[in-house]
C-alpha positions as CSV (number, residue, x, y, z in Angstrom):
1,M,-16.5,14.9,-4.5
2,T,-14.2,17.2,-2.6
3,G,-15.8,20.3,-4.2
4,L,-19.1,19.4,-2.5
5,A,-17.4,19.4,0.9
6,Q,-17.9,23.2,1.3
7,D,-14.7,23.7,3.3
8,N,-14.7,27.4,4.1
9,I,-11.9,27.3,6.8
10,T,-8.8,28.1,4.9
11,S,-6.7,29.1,7.9
12,V,-6.5,25.5,9.2
13,Q,-5.1,22.4,7.5
14,L,-5.5,19.0,9.2
15,L,-3.2,17.0,6.9
16,R,-0.3,19.5,7.1
17,K,3.4,19.0,6.4
18,E,4.3,17.9,9.9
19,V,1.9,15.0,9.6
20,L,2.7,13.7,6.1
21,Q,6.2,14.9,5.2
22,N,9.5,12.9,5.6
23,I,7.8,9.8,6.9
24,P,10.1,6.8,7.1
25,E,8.8,3.7,5.4
26,T,8.8,1.9,8.8
27,E,6.3,4.2,10.3
28,S,4.1,4.9,7.2
29,C,2.0,1.7,7.7
30,H,1.1,2.7,11.2
31,L,0.2,6.3,10.2
32,I,-1.9,5.4,7.2
33,H,-3.7,2.8,9.3
34,A,-4.5,5.3,12.0
35,L,-5.6,8.0,9.4
36,L,-7.8,5.6,7.4
37,R,-9.4,4.1,10.5
38,F,-10.2,7.7,11.7
39,Y,-11.7,8.5,8.3
40,V,-13.8,5.3,8.4
41,N,-14.9,5.7,12.1
42,T,-15.4,9.5,12.2
43,V,-15.5,11.3,8.9
44,F,-17.6,8.9,6.8
45,K,-20.0,8.2,9.6
46,S,-20.5,11.9,10.2
47,Y,-20.7,13.0,6.6
48,R,-23.3,10.5,5.4
49,D,-26.3,12.9,5.7
50,K,-24.5,15.5,3.6
51,A,-23.7,12.9,1.0
52,V,-27.5,12.2,0.8
53,K,-28.2,15.9,0.6
54,F,-25.7,16.4,-2.2
55,G,-27.0,13.3,-4.1
56,I,-23.6,11.6,-4.0
57,L,-24.5,8.7,-1.6
58,K,-23.6,5.9,-4.1
59,S,-20.1,7.4,-4.8
60,F,-19.7,8.3,-1.1
61,S,-20.6,4.7,0.0
62,T,-18.2,3.2,-2.6
63,L,-15.4,5.4,-1.3
64,A,-16.2,4.7,2.4
65,N,-16.3,0.9,1.6
66,N,-13.0,1.1,-0.2
67,F,-11.4,2.8,2.8
68,F,-12.9,0.1,5.1
69,V,-11.4,-2.6,3.0
70,I,-8.0,-1.0,3.0
71,V,-8.2,-0.6,6.8
72,S,-9.1,-4.2,7.2
73,K,-6.3,-5.4,5.0
74,L,-3.7,-2.9,6.2
75,Q,-2.7,-4.3,9.6
76,A,0.1,-2.4,11.2
77,S,2.9,-4.9,11.5
78,Q,3.4,-6.1,15.0
79,E,7.2,-6.7,14.4
80,K,7.8,-3.0,14.1
81,M,9.6,-1.3,17.0
82,L,7.5,0.5,19.6
83,S,9.3,3.7,18.9
84,T,8.3,3.6,15.3
85,R,4.6,3.2,16.3
86,E,5.1,6.0,18.8
87,T,6.4,8.4,16.1
88,A,3.5,7.6,13.9
89,R,1.1,8.0,16.8
90,R,2.6,11.5,17.5
91,R,2.0,12.5,13.8
92,F,-1.6,11.2,14.0
93,L,-2.1,13.2,17.2
94,L,-1.1,16.4,15.4
95,F,-3.8,15.7,12.9
96,H,-6.3,14.7,15.6
97,R,-5.7,17.8,17.7
98,A,-6.2,20.1,14.7
99,F,-9.5,18.2,14.1
100,K,-10.6,18.6,17.7
101,Q,-10.0,22.4,17.7
102,L,-12.7,22.9,15.1
103,D,-16.5,22.6,15.6
104,R,-17.4,19.0,14.9
105,E,-19.3,19.7,11.7
106,A,-16.6,22.0,10.4
107,A,-13.9,19.5,11.3
108,V,-15.7,16.7,9.4
109,T,-16.2,18.9,6.4
110,K,-12.6,19.9,6.5
111,A,-11.4,16.3,6.8
112,F,-13.6,15.3,3.9
113,G,-12.4,18.2,1.9
114,E,-8.7,17.2,2.5
115,M,-9.3,13.6,1.4
116,D,-7.6,14.5,-1.9
117,I,-4.4,15.4,0.1
118,L,-4.5,12.0,1.8
119,L,-5.1,10.1,-1.4
120,S,-2.3,12.0,-3.2
121,W,0.1,11.3,-0.3
122,M,-0.8,7.6,-0.4
123,E,-0.3,7.5,-4.1
124,K,3.1,9.2,-4.0
125,F,4.3,7.3,-1.0
126,Y,3.2,3.9,-2.1
127,Q,3.7,4.7,-5.8
128,L,0.3,3.3,-6.7
């Protein structure tokens, strides 16, 4: 599906090293929860019309629903220290600021196009 995203902005990467690299296990839950919630609430909602246009609505809906299920089940642990949540929040804000710097449609397309980066990171980090 990422090939259909038509991400033509190669000078900007939303999910860059500062966001995803060297993340302690204690903060990974908070970061992945924030990223997946963002994808569910922003990217998938905004990209639906393109999914229809490209004829991938069924696959797109399945992926969006799976993200929603993960977000629902992945509750950031309340016992974790505030500083840990704060560090994860700062990493998420790096991603979010880069997203906000782009035109809305370009940003959504870029985020959708970088979903493979997010899924690869999740797979490596959680050894799925």
